[in-house]
VEXLOKE-881217 format. One record per atom (N, C-alpha, C, CB): atom name; residue in one letter; residue number from 1; x, y, z. Coordinates in nm, 4 decimals. Each point is the difference from the previous one (the first is absolute). Glycine has a CB too. Layout:
N
<at: CA | aa: A | i: NUM | u: X | v: Y | w: Z>;
...
END
This chain:
83
<at: N | aa: M | i: 1 | u: -1.0820 | v: 0.4021 | w: 1.7818>;
<at: CA | aa: M | i: 1 | u: -0.0408 | v: -0.0987 | w: -0.0991>;
<at: C | aa: M | i: 1 | u: 0.1211 | v: -0.0388 | w: -0.0854>;
<at: CB | aa: M | i: 1 | u: -0.2365 | v: 0.0941 | w: -0.0036>;
<at: N | aa: A | i: 2 | u: 0.2524 | v: -0.2225 | w: -0.0165>;
<at: CA | aa: A | i: 2 | u: 0.1149 | v: -0.0509 | w: -0.0758>;
<at: C | aa: A | i: 2 | u: -0.0132 | v: 0.0347 | w: -0.1482>;
<at: CB | aa: A | i: 2 | u: 0.0263 | v: -0.1874 | w: 0.1661>;
<at: N | aa: T | i: 3 | u: 0.0864 | v: 0.2050 | w: -0.2299>;
<at: CA | aa: T | i: 3 | u: 0.0044 | v: 0.0275 | w: -0.1432>;
<at: C | aa: T | i: 3 | u: -0.0367 | v: -0.1260 | w: -0.0765>;
<at: CB | aa: T | i: 3 | u: 0.1765 | v: 0.1771 | w: 0.0339>;
<at: N | aa: S | i: 4 | u: -0.2660 | v: -0.1627 | w: -0.1278>;
<at: CA | aa: S | i: 4 | u: -0.0471 | v: -0.1117 | w: -0.0807>;
<at: C | aa: S | i: 4 | u: 0.0659 | v: 0.0019 | w: -0.1376>;
<at: CB | aa: S | i: 4 | u: -0.2187 | v: 0.0025 | w: 0.1238>;
<at: N | aa: F | i: 5 | u: 0.2547 | v: -0.1198 | w: -0.1723>;
<at: CA | aa: F | i: 5 | u: 0.0562 | v: -0.0088 | w: -0.1350>;
<at: C | aa: F | i: 5 | u: -0.1023 | v: 0.0461 | w: -0.1031>;
<at: CB | aa: F | i: 5 | u: 0.1481 | v: -0.1903 | w: 0.0722>;
<at: N | aa: A | i: 6 | u: -0.2687 | v: 0.1372 | w: -0.0630>;
<at: CA | aa: A | i: 6 | u: -0.1020 | v: 0.0266 | w: -0.1015>;
<at: C | aa: A | i: 6 | u: -0.0371 | v: 0.1472 | w: -0.0103>;
<at: CB | aa: A | i: 6 | u: -0.0862 | v: -0.2274 | w: 0.0399>;
<at: N | aa: T | i: 7 | u: 0.0778 | v: 0.2963 | w: 0.0720>;
<at: CA | aa: T | i: 7 | u: -0.0462 | v: 0.1384 | w: -0.0035>;
<at: C | aa: T | i: 7 | u: 0.1121 | v: 0.1029 | w: 0.0003>;
<at: CB | aa: T | i: 7 | u: -0.2014 | v: -0.0776 | w: 0.1156>;
<at: N | aa: T | i: 8 | u: 0.3220 | v: 0.0387 | w: -0.0743>;
<at: CA | aa: T | i: 8 | u: 0.1087 | v: 0.0974 | w: 0.0107>;
<at: C | aa: T | i: 8 | u: 0.1149 | v: -0.0266 | w: -0.0962>;
<at: CB | aa: T | i: 8 | u: -0.0624 | v: 0.0283 | w: 0.2365>;
<at: N | aa: I | i: 9 | u: 0.1105 | v: -0.1508 | w: -0.2447>;
<at: CA | aa: I | i: 9 | u: 0.1198 | v: -0.0300 | w: -0.0796>;
<at: C | aa: I | i: 9 | u: -0.0337 | v: -0.0232 | w: -0.1474>;
<at: CB | aa: I | i: 9 | u: 0.1050 | v: -0.0999 | w: 0.2041>;
<at: N | aa: K | i: 10 | u: -0.1979 | v: 0.0143 | w: -0.2316>;
<at: CA | aa: K | i: 10 | u: -0.0344 | v: -0.0344 | w: -0.1386>;
<at: C | aa: K | i: 10 | u: -0.0337 | v: 0.1230 | w: -0.0853>;
<at: CB | aa: K | i: 10 | u: -0.0842 | v: -0.2191 | w: 0.0841>;
<at: N | aa: P | i: 11 | u: 0.0081 | v: 0.3163 | w: -0.0327>;
<at: CA | aa: P | i: 11 | u: -0.0342 | v: 0.1162 | w: -0.0831>;
<at: C | aa: P | i: 11 | u: 0.1189 | v: 0.0849 | w: -0.0463>;
<at: CB | aa: P | i: 11 | u: -0.2125 | v: 0.0021 | w: 0.1215>;
<at: N | aa: Y | i: 12 | u: 0.3278 | v: -0.0185 | w: -0.0622>;
<at: CA | aa: Y | i: 12 | u: 0.1175 | v: 0.0737 | w: -0.0474>;
<at: C | aa: Y | i: 12 | u: 0.0390 | v: -0.0412 | w: -0.1418>;
<at: CB | aa: Y | i: 12 | u: 0.0790 | v: 0.0189 | w: 0.2365>;
<at: N | aa: F | i: 13 | u: -0.1118 | v: -0.1401 | w: -0.2762>;
<at: CA | aa: F | i: 13 | u: 0.0491 | v: -0.0558 | w: -0.1252>;
<at: C | aa: F | i: 13 | u: -0.1085 | v: -0.0055 | w: -0.1071>;
<at: CB | aa: F | i: 13 | u: 0.1643 | v: -0.1331 | w: 0.1307>;
<at: N | aa: S | i: 14 | u: -0.1334 | v: 0.1877 | w: -0.2463>;
<at: CA | aa: S | i: 14 | u: -0.0929 | v: -0.0015 | w: -0.1131>;
<at: C | aa: S | i: 14 | u: 0.0024 | v: -0.1368 | w: -0.0688>;
<at: CB | aa: S | i: 14 | u: 0.0330 | v: 0.2488 | w: -0.0324>;
<at: N | aa: Q | i: 15 | u: -0.1321 | v: -0.2689 | w: -0.0516>;
<at: CA | aa: Q | i: 15 | u: -0.0050 | v: -0.1232 | w: -0.0794>;
<at: C | aa: Q | i: 15 | u: 0.1245 | v: -0.0124 | w: -0.0872>;
<at: CB | aa: Q | i: 15 | u: -0.2515 | v: 0.0093 | w: -0.0005>;
<at: N | aa: S | i: 16 | u: 0.2959 | v: 0.0997 | w: -0.0599>;
<at: CA | aa: S | i: 16 | u: 0.1180 | v: -0.0079 | w: -0.0880>;
<at: C | aa: S | i: 16 | u: 0.1272 | v: -0.0293 | w: 0.0791>;
<at: CB | aa: S | i: 16 | u: -0.1103 | v: 0.1603 | w: -0.1575>;
<at: N | aa: E | i: 17 | u: 0.1224 | v: -0.1082 | w: 0.2789>;
<at: CA | aa: E | i: 17 | u: 0.1162 | v: -0.0321 | w: 0.0843>;
<at: C | aa: E | i: 17 | u: -0.0026 | v: -0.1477 | w: 0.0386>;
<at: CB | aa: E | i: 17 | u: 0.0046 | v: 0.2366 | w: 0.0889>;
<at: N | aa: R | i: 18 | u: -0.1220 | v: -0.2851 | w: -0.0548>;
<at: CA | aa: R | i: 18 | u: -0.0146 | v: -0.1421 | w: 0.0341>;
<at: C | aa: R | i: 18 | u: 0.0375 | v: -0.0874 | w: -0.1190>;
<at: CB | aa: R | i: 18 | u: -0.1820 | v: 0.0566 | w: 0.1643>;
<at: N | aa: D | i: 19 | u: 0.1267 | v: -0.0228 | w: -0.2811>;
<at: CA | aa: D | i: 19 | u: 0.0279 | v: -0.0788 | w: -0.1209>;
<at: C | aa: D | i: 19 | u: 0.1490 | v: -0.0044 | w: -0.0300>;
<at: CB | aa: D | i: 19 | u: -0.2243 | v: 0.0621 | w: -0.0902>;
<at: N | aa: A | i: 20 | u: 0.2918 | v: 0.0523 | w: 0.1030>;
<at: CA | aa: A | i: 20 | u: 0.1440 | v: 0.0055 | w: -0.0285>;
<at: C | aa: A | i: 20 | u: 0.0780 | v: -0.0903 | w: 0.0946>;
<at: CB | aa: A | i: 20 | u: -0.0264 | v: 0.2346 | w: -0.0836>;
<at: N | aa: M | i: 21 | u: -0.0096 | v: -0.2360 | w: 0.2109>;
<at: CA | aa: M | i: 21 | u: 0.0740 | v: -0.0798 | w: 0.0980>;
<at: C | aa: M | i: 21 | u: -0.0331 | v: -0.1490 | w: -0.0093>;
<at: CB | aa: M | i: 21 | u: 0.0036 | v: 0.1992 | w: 0.1496>;
<at: N | aa: M | i: 22 | u: -0.1087 | v: -0.2346 | w: -0.2221>;
<at: CA | aa: M | i: 22 | u: -0.0339 | v: -0.1405 | w: -0.0207>;
<at: C | aa: M | i: 22 | u: 0.0502 | v: -0.0515 | w: -0.1346>;
<at: CB | aa: M | i: 22 | u: -0.2005 | v: 0.0322 | w: 0.1443>;
<at: N | aa: N | i: 23 | u: 0.2686 | v: 0.0546 | w: -0.2199>;
<at: CA | aa: N | i: 23 | u: 0.0515 | v: -0.0365 | w: -0.1321>;
<at: C | aa: N | i: 23 | u: 0.1473 | v: -0.0373 | w: 0.0125>;
<at: CB | aa: N | i: 23 | u: -0.1665 | v: 0.1538 | w: -0.1144>;
<at: N | aa: P | i: 24 | u: 0.2003 | v: -0.2830 | w: 0.1003>;
<at: CA | aa: P | i: 24 | u: 0.1397 | v: -0.0407 | w: 0.0158>;
<at: C | aa: P | i: 24 | u: 0.0946 | v: 0.0648 | w: -0.1009>;
<at: CB | aa: P | i: 24 | u: -0.0843 | v: -0.2140 | w: 0.0891>;
<at: N | aa: D | i: 25 | u: 0.0326 | v: 0.2570 | w: -0.2028>;
<at: CA | aa: D | i: 25 | u: 0.0847 | v: 0.0698 | w: -0.0976>;
<at: C | aa: D | i: 25 | u: 0.0405 | v: 0.1380 | w: 0.0520>;
<at: CB | aa: D | i: 25 | u: -0.1138 | v: -0.1243 | w: -0.1872>;
<at: N | aa: H | i: 26 | u: 0.0274 | v: 0.1844 | w: 0.2650>;
<at: CA | aa: H | i: 26 | u: 0.0278 | v: 0.1323 | w: 0.0579>;
<at: C | aa: H | i: 26 | u: 0.0900 | v: -0.0102 | w: 0.1229>;
<at: CB | aa: H | i: 26 | u: -0.2210 | v: 0.0803 | w: -0.0856>;
<at: N | aa: T | i: 27 | u: 0.2016 | v: -0.1848 | w: 0.1635>;
<at: CA | aa: T | i: 27 | u: 0.0673 | v: -0.0106 | w: 0.1291>;
<at: C | aa: T | i: 27 | u: 0.1252 | v: -0.0858 | w: -0.0013>;
<at: CB | aa: T | i: 27 | u: -0.2193 | v: 0.0315 | w: 0.1012>;
<at: N | aa: G | i: 28 | u: 0.2555 | v: -0.0855 | w: -0.2135>;
<at: CA | aa: G | i: 28 | u: 0.1179 | v: -0.0855 | w: -0.0057>;
<at: C | aa: G | i: 28 | u: -0.0244 | v: -0.1389 | w: 0.0559>;
<at: CB | aa: G | i: 28 | u: 0.1372 | v: 0.2030 | w: 0.0182>;
<at: N | aa: G | i: 29 | u: -0.2623 | v: -0.2450 | w: -0.0178>;
<at: CA | aa: G | i: 29 | u: -0.0336 | v: -0.1350 | w: 0.0434>;
<at: C | aa: G | i: 29 | u: -0.0648 | v: -0.0085 | w: 0.1364>;
<at: CB | aa: G | i: 29 | u: 0.1860 | v: -0.0740 | w: -0.1362>;
<at: N | aa: F | i: 30 | u: -0.1648 | v: 0.1739 | w: 0.2205>;
<at: CA | aa: F | i: 30 | u: -0.0609 | v: 0.0019 | w: 0.1333>;
<at: C | aa: F | i: 30 | u: -0.1316 | v: 0.0753 | w: -0.0100>;
<at: CB | aa: F | i: 30 | u: 0.2267 | v: -0.0091 | w: 0.1164>;
<at: N | aa: T | i: 31 | u: -0.3335 | v: -0.0507 | w: -0.0675>;
<at: CA | aa: T | i: 31 | u: -0.1288 | v: 0.0687 | w: -0.0042>;
<at: C | aa: T | i: 31 | u: -0.0572 | v: 0.0131 | w: 0.1407>;
<at: CB | aa: T | i: 31 | u: -0.0417 | v: -0.0882 | w: -0.2323>;
<at: N | aa: I | i: 32 | u: -0.0380 | v: 0.1920 | w: 0.2496>;
<at: CA | aa: I | i: 32 | u: -0.0699 | v: 0.0216 | w: 0.1268>;
<at: C | aa: I | i: 32 | u: -0.1346 | v: 0.0624 | w: -0.0320>;
<at: CB | aa: I | i: 32 | u: 0.2179 | v: 0.0285 | w: 0.1297>;
<at: N | aa: D | i: 33 | u: -0.3201 | v: -0.0779 | w: -0.0636>;
<at: CA | aa: D | i: 33 | u: -0.1347 | v: 0.0544 | w: -0.0166>;
<at: C | aa: D | i: 33 | u: -0.0193 | v: 0.1099 | w: 0.1047>;
<at: CB | aa: D | i: 33 | u: -0.0906 | v: -0.2224 | w: -0.0905>;
<at: N | aa: L | i: 34 | u: 0.0921 | v: 0.3463 | w: 0.0456>;
<at: CA | aa: L | i: 34 | u: -0.0118 | v: 0.1138 | w: 0.0913>;
<at: C | aa: L | i: 34 | u: -0.1374 | v: 0.0094 | w: 0.0653>;
<at: CB | aa: L | i: 34 | u: 0.1667 | v: 0.1188 | w: -0.1392>;
<at: N | aa: W | i: 35 | u: -0.2624 | v: -0.1944 | w: 0.0898>;
<at: CA | aa: W | i: 35 | u: -0.1331 | v: -0.0021 | w: 0.0590>;
<at: C | aa: W | i: 35 | u: -0.0213 | v: -0.1237 | w: 0.0881>;
<at: CB | aa: W | i: 35 | u: -0.0843 | v: 0.1285 | w: -0.1979>;
<at: N | aa: S | i: 36 | u: 0.1898 | v: -0.2028 | w: 0.2244>;
<at: CA | aa: S | i: 36 | u: -0.0079 | v: -0.1187 | w: 0.0850>;
<at: C | aa: S | i: 36 | u: 0.0637 | v: 0.0281 | w: 0.1354>;
<at: CB | aa: S | i: 36 | u: 0.0050 | v: -0.1485 | w: -0.2032>;
<at: N | aa: A | i: 37 | u: -0.0859 | v: 0.1422 | w: 0.3091>;
<at: CA | aa: A | i: 37 | u: 0.0534 | v: 0.0221 | w: 0.1347>;
<at: C | aa: A | i: 37 | u: 0.1092 | v: -0.1017 | w: 0.0308>;
<at: CB | aa: A | i: 37 | u: -0.2219 | v: 0.0931 | w: 0.0748>;
<at: N | aa: S | i: 38 | u: 0.2041 | v: -0.2156 | w: -0.1174>;
<at: CA | aa: S | i: 38 | u: 0.0981 | v: -0.1049 | w: 0.0250>;
<at: C | aa: S | i: 38 | u: 0.1334 | v: 0.0310 | w: -0.0687>;
<at: CB | aa: S | i: 38 | u: -0.1872 | v: -0.1661 | w: 0.0206>;
<at: N | aa: D | i: 39 | u: 0.1827 | v: 0.2032 | w: -0.1484>;
<at: CA | aa: D | i: 39 | u: 0.1228 | v: 0.0355 | w: -0.0724>;
<at: C | aa: D | i: 39 | u: 0.0689 | v: 0.1199 | w: 0.0654>;
<at: CB | aa: D | i: 39 | u: -0.1005 | v: -0.0888 | w: -0.2135>;
<at: N | aa: M | i: 40 | u: 0.0217 | v: 0.1877 | w: 0.2495>;
<at: CA | aa: M | i: 40 | u: 0.0580 | v: 0.1220 | w: 0.0576>;
<at: C | aa: M | i: 40 | u: 0.0597 | v: -0.0268 | w: 0.1381>;
<at: CB | aa: M | i: 40 | u: -0.1662 | v: 0.1372 | w: -0.1286>;
<at: N | aa: Q | i: 41 | u: 0.1037 | v: -0.2240 | w: 0.2063>;
<at: CA | aa: Q | i: 41 | u: 0.0558 | v: -0.0361 | w: 0.1310>;
<at: C | aa: Q | i: 41 | u: 0.1288 | v: -0.0793 | w: -0.0184>;
<at: CB | aa: Q | i: 41 | u: -0.2312 | v: -0.0028 | w: 0.1014>;
<at: N | aa: T | i: 42 | u: 0.2293 | v: -0.0959 | w: -0.1901>;
<at: CA | aa: T | i: 42 | u: 0.1176 | v: -0.0830 | w: -0.0243>;
<at: C | aa: T | i: 42 | u: 0.1193 | v: 0.0830 | w: -0.0461>;
<at: CB | aa: T | i: 42 | u: -0.1511 | v: -0.1899 | w: -0.0573>;
<at: N | aa: H | i: 43 | u: 0.1250 | v: 0.2888 | w: -0.0249>;
<at: CA | aa: H | i: 43 | u: 0.1069 | v: 0.0803 | w: -0.0596>;
<at: C | aa: H | i: 43 | u: 0.0035 | v: 0.1421 | w: 0.0565>;
<at: CB | aa: H | i: 43 | u: -0.0204 | v: -0.1368 | w: -0.2079>;
<at: N | aa: F | i: 44 | u: -0.0195 | v: 0.1507 | w: 0.3348>;
<at: CA | aa: F | i: 44 | u: -0.0109 | v: 0.1314 | w: 0.0637>;
<at: C | aa: F | i: 44 | u: 0.1267 | v: 0.0836 | w: -0.0159>;
<at: CB | aa: F | i: 44 | u: -0.1582 | v: -0.1001 | w: 0.1629>;
<at: N | aa: A | i: 45 | u: 0.2719 | v: 0.0471 | w: -0.1227>;
<at: CA | aa: A | i: 45 | u: 0.1259 | v: 0.0756 | w: -0.0030>;
<at: C | aa: A | i: 45 | u: 0.0393 | v: 0.0355 | w: -0.1436>;
<at: CB | aa: A | i: 45 | u: 0.0737 | v: -0.1165 | w: 0.2110>;
<at: N | aa: L | i: 46 | u: -0.0927 | v: 0.0240 | w: -0.3031>;
<at: CA | aa: L | i: 46 | u: 0.0324 | v: 0.0248 | w: -0.1406>;
<at: C | aa: L | i: 46 | u: -0.0872 | v: 0.1128 | w: -0.0557>;
<at: CB | aa: L | i: 46 | u: 0.0684 | v: -0.2415 | w: -0.0279>;
<at: N | aa: V | i: 47 | u: -0.1984 | v: 0.2332 | w: 0.0513>;
<at: CA | aa: V | i: 47 | u: -0.0923 | v: 0.1020 | w: -0.0502>;
<at: C | aa: V | i: 47 | u: 0.0358 | v: 0.1363 | w: 0.0577>;
<at: CB | aa: V | i: 47 | u: -0.1819 | v: -0.1725 | w: -0.0226>;
<at: N | aa: K | i: 48 | u: 0.2011 | v: 0.1780 | w: 0.1531>;
<at: CA | aa: K | i: 48 | u: 0.0330 | v: 0.1270 | w: 0.0649>;
<at: C | aa: K | i: 48 | u: 0.1294 | v: 0.0580 | w: -0.0572>;
<at: CB | aa: K | i: 48 | u: -0.1164 | v: -0.0771 | w: 0.2096>;
<at: N | aa: G | i: 49 | u: 0.2175 | v: -0.0062 | w: -0.2246>;
<at: CA | aa: G | i: 49 | u: 0.1270 | v: 0.0457 | w: -0.0541>;
<at: C | aa: G | i: 49 | u: -0.0110 | v: 0.0494 | w: -0.1429>;
<at: CB | aa: G | i: 49 | u: 0.1116 | v: -0.1592 | w: 0.1501>;
<at: N | aa: Q | i: 50 | u: -0.1872 | v: 0.0881 | w: -0.2309>;
<at: CA | aa: Q | i: 50 | u: -0.0158 | v: 0.0380 | w: -0.1408>;
<at: C | aa: Q | i: 50 | u: -0.0777 | v: 0.1304 | w: -0.0142>;
<at: CB | aa: Q | i: 50 | u: 0.0069 | v: -0.2417 | w: -0.0632>;
<at: N | aa: I | i: 51 | u: -0.1072 | v: 0.2600 | w: 0.1459>;
<at: CA | aa: I | i: 51 | u: -0.0763 | v: 0.1250 | w: -0.0050>;
<at: C | aa: I | i: 51 | u: 0.0848 | v: 0.1153 | w: 0.0526>;
<at: CB | aa: I | i: 51 | u: -0.2156 | v: -0.1275 | w: 0.0292>;
<at: N | aa: D | i: 52 | u: 0.2870 | v: 0.1048 | w: 0.0792>;
<at: CA | aa: D | i: 52 | u: 0.0840 | v: 0.1058 | w: 0.0582>;
<at: C | aa: D | i: 52 | u: 0.1104 | v: 0.0460 | w: -0.0955>;
<at: CB | aa: D | i: 52 | u: -0.0477 | v: -0.0950 | w: 0.2258>;
<at: N | aa: T | i: 53 | u: 0.0973 | v: 0.0044 | w: -0.3093>;
<at: CA | aa: T | i: 53 | u: 0.1053 | v: 0.0374 | w: -0.0961>;
<at: C | aa: T | i: 53 | u: -0.0584 | v: 0.0363 | w: -0.1365>;
<at: CB | aa: T | i: 53 | u: 0.1591 | v: -0.1512 | w: 0.1207>;
<at: N | aa: E | i: 54 | u: -0.2916 | v: 0.1551 | w: -0.1279>;
<at: CA | aa: E | i: 54 | u: -0.0735 | v: 0.0359 | w: -0.1222>;
<at: C | aa: E | i: 54 | u: 0.0262 | v: -0.0954 | w: -0.1158>;
<at: CB | aa: E | i: 54 | u: 0.0099 | v: 0.2357 | w: 0.0736>;
<at: N | aa: S | i: 55 | u: 0.0226 | v: -0.3610 | w: -0.0397>;
<at: CA | aa: S | i: 55 | u: 0.0180 | v: -0.1045 | w: -0.1012>;
<at: C | aa: S | i: 55 | u: -0.1325 | v: -0.0664 | w: -0.0347>;
<at: CB | aa: S | i: 55 | u: 0.2324 | v: -0.0389 | w: 0.0837>;
<at: N | aa: M | i: 56 | u: -0.3317 | v: 0.0619 | w: -0.0014>;
<at: CA | aa: M | i: 56 | u: -0.1313 | v: -0.0609 | w: -0.0156>;
<at: C | aa: M | i: 56 | u: -0.0997 | v: 0.0967 | w: 0.0593>;
<at: CB | aa: M | i: 56 | u: 0.0912 | v: -0.2380 | w: 0.0091>;
<at: N | aa: P | i: 57 | u: -0.2090 | v: 0.2484 | w: -0.0578>;
<at: CA | aa: P | i: 57 | u: -0.0525 | v: -0.0555 | w: -0.1234>;
<at: C | aa: P | i: 57 | u: 0.0576 | v: 0.0732 | w: -0.1215>;
<at: CB | aa: P | i: 57 | u: -0.2104 | v: -0.0657 | w: 0.1209>;
<at: N | aa: P | i: 58 | u: 0.1802 | v: 0.0164 | w: -0.2406>;
<at: CA | aa: P | i: 58 | u: 0.0516 | v: 0.0638 | w: -0.1205>;
<at: C | aa: P | i: 58 | u: -0.0323 | v: 0.1496 | w: -0.0002>;
<at: CB | aa: P | i: 58 | u: -0.0258 | v: -0.2170 | w: -0.1251>;
<at: N | aa: G | i: 59 | u: 0.1266 | v: 0.2962 | w: 0.0995>;
<at: CA | aa: G | i: 59 | u: -0.0181 | v: 0.1442 | w: -0.0019>;
<at: C | aa: G | i: 59 | u: 0.0190 | v: 0.0662 | w: 0.1348>;
<at: CB | aa: G | i: 59 | u: -0.1535 | v: -0.0340 | w: -0.1859>;
<at: N | aa: G | i: 60 | u: 0.1534 | v: -0.0448 | w: 0.2916>;
<at: CA | aa: G | i: 60 | u: 0.0174 | v: 0.0538 | w: 0.1344>;
<at: C | aa: G | i: 60 | u: -0.1169 | v: 0.0847 | w: 0.0457>;
<at: CB | aa: G | i: 60 | u: 0.2420 | v: -0.0038 | w: -0.0393>;
<at: N | aa: W | i: 61 | u: -0.2328 | v: 0.0518 | w: 0.1605>;
<at: CA | aa: W | i: 61 | u: -0.1031 | v: 0.0830 | w: 0.0610>;
<at: C | aa: W | i: 61 | u: 0.0614 | v: 0.1300 | w: 0.0485>;
<at: CB | aa: W | i: 61 | u: -0.1305 | v: -0.2040 | w: 0.0679>;
<at: N | aa: P | i: 62 | u: 0.0490 | v: 0.3077 | w: -0.0491>;
<at: CA | aa: P | i: 62 | u: 0.0494 | v: 0.1231 | w: 0.0621>;
<at: C | aa: P | i: 62 | u: 0.0398 | v: -0.0275 | w: 0.1454>;
<at: CB | aa: P | i: 62 | u: -0.1475 | v: 0.1398 | w: -0.1523>;
<at: N | aa: S | i: 63 | u: 0.2380 | v: -0.0610 | w: 0.2045>;
<at: CA | aa: S | i: 63 | u: 0.0517 | v: -0.0243 | w: 0.1350>;
<at: C | aa: S | i: 63 | u: -0.1084 | v: 0.0026 | w: 0.1068>;
<at: CB | aa: S | i: 63 | u: 0.2136 | v: 0.0996 | w: -0.0733>;
<at: N | aa: D | i: 64 | u: -0.3162 | v: -0.0160 | w: 0.0588>;
<at: CA | aa: D | i: 64 | u: -0.1059 | v: 0.0027 | w: 0.1012>;
<at: C | aa: D | i: 64 | u: -0.0804 | v: -0.1294 | w: 0.0011>;
<at: CB | aa: D | i: 64 | u: -0.0126 | v: 0.2476 | w: -0.0253>;
<at: N | aa: K | i: 65 | u: -0.0057 | v: -0.3098 | w: -0.0910>;
<at: CA | aa: K | i: 65 | u: -0.0705 | v: -0.1285 | w: -0.0059>;
<at: C | aa: K | i: 65 | u: 0.0865 | v: -0.1103 | w: 0.0600>;
<at: CB | aa: K | i: 65 | u: -0.1245 | v: 0.0752 | w: -0.2058>;
<at: N | aa: I | i: 66 | u: 0.2551 | v: -0.0694 | w: 0.1813>;
<at: CA | aa: I | i: 66 | u: 0.0913 | v: -0.0991 | w: 0.0589>;
<at: C | aa: I | i: 66 | u: -0.0035 | v: 0.0104 | w: 0.1519>;
<at: CB | aa: I | i: 66 | u: 0.1485 | v: 0.0098 | w: -0.2041>;
<at: N | aa: K | i: 67 | u: -0.1441 | v: 0.1095 | w: 0.2581>;
<at: CA | aa: K | i: 67 | u: -0.0035 | v: 0.0180 | w: 0.1463>;
<at: C | aa: K | i: 67 | u: -0.1305 | v: -0.0522 | w: 0.0585>;
<at: CB | aa: K | i: 67 | u: 0.1484 | v: 0.2008 | w: -0.0218>;
<at: N | aa: A | i: 68 | u: -0.2604 | v: -0.1700 | w: -0.0432>;
<at: CA | aa: A | i: 68 | u: -0.1296 | v: -0.0487 | w: 0.0481>;
<at: C | aa: A | i: 68 | u: -0.0066 | v: -0.1525 | w: -0.0064>;
<at: CB | aa: A | i: 68 | u: -0.1081 | v: 0.2139 | w: -0.0760>;
<at: N | aa: F | i: 69 | u: 0.1559 | v: -0.2702 | w: -0.0362>;
<at: CA | aa: F | i: 69 | u: 0.0002 | v: -0.1455 | w: -0.0142>;
<at: C | aa: F | i: 69 | u: 0.0863 | v: -0.0639 | w: 0.1083>;
<at: CB | aa: F | i: 69 | u: -0.0358 | v: 0.0230 | w: -0.2480>;
<at: N | aa: D | i: 70 | u: 0.1563 | v: 0.0290 | w: 0.2682>;
<at: CA | aa: D | i: 70 | u: 0.0895 | v: -0.0559 | w: 0.1021>;
<at: C | aa: D | i: 70 | u: -0.0682 | v: -0.0029 | w: 0.1364>;
<at: CB | aa: D | i: 70 | u: 0.1987 | v: 0.0844 | w: -0.1285>;
<at: N | aa: A | i: 71 | u: -0.2616 | v: 0.0246 | w: 0.1661>;
<at: CA | aa: A | i: 71 | u: -0.0682 | v: 0.0062 | w: 0.1305>;
<at: C | aa: A | i: 71 | u: -0.1120 | v: -0.1040 | w: 0.0063>;
<at: CB | aa: A | i: 71 | u: 0.0545 | v: 0.2462 | w: 0.0190>;
<at: N | aa: D | i: 72 | u: -0.1348 | v: -0.2541 | w: -0.1230>;
<at: CA | aa: D | i: 72 | u: -0.1106 | v: -0.0964 | w: -0.0012>;
<at: C | aa: D | i: 72 | u: 0.0511 | v: -0.1439 | w: -0.0064>;
<at: CB | aa: D | i: 72 | u: -0.1442 | v: 0.1713 | w: -0.1124>;
<at: N | aa: F | i: 73 | u: 0.2477 | v: -0.1953 | w: 0.0328>;
<at: CA | aa: F | i: 73 | u: 0.0536 | v: -0.1354 | w: -0.0152>;
<at: C | aa: F | i: 73 | u: 0.0593 | v: -0.0485 | w: 0.1324>;
<at: CB | aa: F | i: 73 | u: 0.0480 | v: 0.0445 | w: -0.2443>;
<at: N | aa: E | i: 74 | u: 0.0253 | v: 0.0417 | w: 0.3114>;
<at: CA | aa: E | i: 74 | u: 0.0566 | v: -0.0360 | w: 0.1303>;
<at: C | aa: E | i: 74 | u: -0.1098 | v: -0.0194 | w: 0.1047>;
<at: CB | aa: E | i: 74 | u: 0.2087 | v: 0.1274 | w: -0.0578>;
<at: N | aa: S | i: 75 | u: -0.3135 | v: -0.0471 | w: 0.0513>;
<at: CA | aa: S | i: 75 | u: -0.1134 | v: -0.0170 | w: 0.0909>;
<at: C | aa: S | i: 75 | u: -0.0711 | v: -0.1329 | w: -0.0258>;
<at: CB | aa: S | i: 75 | u: -0.0277 | v: 0.2499 | w: 0.0107>;
<at: N | aa: W | i: 76 | u: 0.0178 | v: -0.2866 | w: -0.1375>;
<at: CA | aa: W | i: 76 | u: -0.0622 | v: -0.1285 | w: -0.0350>;
<at: C | aa: W | i: 76 | u: 0.0814 | v: -0.1144 | w: 0.0596>;
<at: CB | aa: W | i: 76 | u: -0.0928 | v: 0.0983 | w: -0.2140>;
<at: N | aa: Q | i: 77 | u: 0.2251 | v: -0.0901 | w: 0.2046>;
<at: CA | aa: Q | i: 77 | u: 0.0865 | v: -0.1021 | w: 0.0585>;
<at: C | aa: Q | i: 77 | u: -0.0142 | v: -0.0027 | w: 0.1523>;
<at: CB | aa: Q | i: 77 | u: 0.1607 | v: 0.0279 | w: -0.1914>;
<at: N | aa: A | i: 78 | u: -0.1525 | v: 0.0894 | w: 0.2547>;
<at: CA | aa: A | i: 78 | u: -0.0084 | v: 0.0093 | w: 0.1462>;
<at: C | aa: A | i: 78 | u: -0.1337 | v: -0.0518 | w: 0.0529>;
<at: CB | aa: A | i: 78 | u: 0.1543 | v: 0.1965 | w: -0.0082>;
<at: N | aa: G | i: 79 | u: -0.2586 | v: -0.1817 | w: -0.0742>;
<at: CA | aa: G | i: 79 | u: -0.1326 | v: -0.0454 | w: 0.0398>;
<at: C | aa: G | i: 79 | u: -0.0259 | v: -0.1463 | w: -0.0275>;
<at: CB | aa: G | i: 79 | u: -0.0767 | v: 0.2269 | w: -0.0412>;
<at: N | aa: G | i: 80 | u: 0.1771 | v: -0.2996 | w: -0.0048>;
<at: CA | aa: G | i: 80 | u: -0.0139 | v: -0.1431 | w: -0.0222>;
<at: C | aa: G | i: 80 | u: -0.0521 | v: -0.0364 | w: -0.1374>;
<at: CB | aa: G | i: 80 | u: -0.0374 | v: -0.0210 | w: 0.2396>;
<at: N | aa: Y | i: 81 | u: 0.0599 | v: 0.1072 | w: -0.3383>;
<at: CA | aa: Y | i: 81 | u: -0.0369 | v: -0.0287 | w: -0.1390>;
<at: C | aa: Y | i: 81 | u: -0.1491 | v: -0.0328 | w: -0.0135>;
<at: CB | aa: Y | i: 81 | u: 0.2330 | v: -0.0837 | w: -0.0403>;
<at: N | aa: Q | i: 82 | u: -0.3166 | v: 0.1750 | w: 0.0830>;
<at: CA | aa: Q | i: 82 | u: -0.1445 | v: -0.0227 | w: -0.0098>;
<at: C | aa: Q | i: 82 | u: -0.0449 | v: -0.0020 | w: -0.1467>;
<at: CB | aa: Q | i: 82 | u: -0.0321 | v: 0.1111 | w: 0.2247>;
<at: N | aa: P | i: 83 | u: -0.0604 | v: -0.2021 | w: -0.2575>;
<at: CA | aa: P | i: 83 | u: -0.0451 | v: -0.0122 | w: -0.1394>;
<at: C | aa: P | i: 83 | u: -0.0685 | v: 0.1258 | w: -0.0528>;
<at: CB | aa: P | i: 83 | u: -0.0261 | v: -0.2425 | w: 0.0400>;
END
């Protein structure tokens, strides 16, 4: 079964993480909706890189959550970005 954005990727991000990434004052003018499959697909490499370097989301994540996210995020891409 393909990885779904709604059931697998979106739940990684809290409301406060989403709000921070949609605030241009926080992000230096660039915003991304972490709950938008379209935004996440468009900015796939940027999101992955920022999470891997712990630059995003605010406060970063523990390494086990980053590893799980990376696996799921790559599976979502490999599966054709299912909604």
